[in-house]
Phi, psi and omega in degrees: 000018186294136176070022187271346191265116184278168175302333180291326176292319178301315180298316180297319179296317178299321178302311187279336179283315185272331185077010179100181187287330177078014178204164180102169187281345187253036181295138173235164178301127181297145178291317179256224179255134174288116183244138173287170180303317181293325179287327175295314178299321180294322179298313179296323179297323175298335178269006181079025184237134183264085181259131180238130177292318180065220181273357181278171174277161185304307188294307179301322180294321179293313179300315182295320180294319178296321177297319179297320177297317182295332182275356175280108189301335185248019190227044174295337182299327180295314178294325178299318179298322179294315180301312181295325180293312184286340179265359180292122183301335181291345177288344188233036184300327180278343179219074185304331180295333178292327179300318179292315181297319179297312182298318179296320181294315179292318181295327177299323178282329182282340189304313182292340177273002178076023183235164178203148171263128176233150182254122178231124178057035177079009182237140180279140176227136175261118186228163171292138181298332177295336179276322182249057186263211187295335183274312186284322188299316177299327179293317178301314180299318181297311184287335173299315181292326183276346181060043171278087191297318181293329177293317180298325178298318181291325176296313180300328179286321188283316189304310182287348189268349188303314181271323187274329182211073186299331178296317179293324178296321178295316178300316180294323179299318178294315179298328179298312179296318179299318181295320178296316180298315178299316182298318180294316179298320178295316179297328179279354181073025182257150178288152174287147182291158177302321179264107190256028172274183186298324180294312182294319180293316180297317180301317180296319180291319179301318180293318183289334181257007181059046180248010180292141179301337183272009181300150188245012185254022186269143175301140187300327185288340179238005186306308183295321181295314181294320177302318181295318179295314180294324175294323178295323177301316179295316183296315180295319179298316177299323179296320178296318178296319179293321179296320177299319181293317188269335186226353178282191182246013183295332183247023179085174182232126183277169178299137180078017182300132177265129183289150176284143173296132179305333178297323179292319177298319179294319177298317180297317181292316179296319179294316179298320180294318179297315180297313182296319179296320178297317179296317180295315179301319180294317177299316180297320178297317179298316180296319181296322180295332184265000177289141178295138180270123180257125177282141180279137177280145180290000000 
């Protein structure tokens, strides 16, 4: 990720770290938290960085320090720590709405650099936008609302690993589907199957949600098409499980191990997210149909 942070990211970070100038006739509500010079220094210190305001003003000193960090050709990790620190939701416990505003402001600047901050299990992660794109992000949002904690752990594991450790990302993608299947079965009050690998768990969930390719209640005009789609869901899921077995890191890595292409890891994660989101949506629909209907009183 070396050299990835543009001047626009520096400006956005300065905005959310300082909260603005704090004086003058055109004051607006700060995007982040208004921090004094000592609090700005403390924030950087929390990131392992010795930043000093000195005789300068807060805002110019912050901008200059961030620029200096960005110009260190081998030190993108320092700026990454700052980004994750200011986007951490725990920084805004007294004003949760600020956490959302800060993340949106920083992400708007990161977009052209191909990066994004996403929140998984209450923790900020800086990822490639190709990893947290149109497919994965709705899934992240869904499991956040449902509080499927083990699923969120697997997402948090997978996202940063796609480029740096694609084998681990594949393993996490498989574990993600398994975690969703376990969570759905538990929510339905059903026992886990004797075979608790991805094949056994998916089969149990398909049966409980009436998603088996062999179902007989389909309209004749779309019967074959739906069977093919449901069969494809099973096939892709089995493929992710096989890839984890043969190329992931769940069973260790032998001498001379050949790394997975990150594109394959990204495909596995995107496929796993699509499958898992479909299963969750189907479970929610099933649950909604069985909720008691209350008539409104006049």
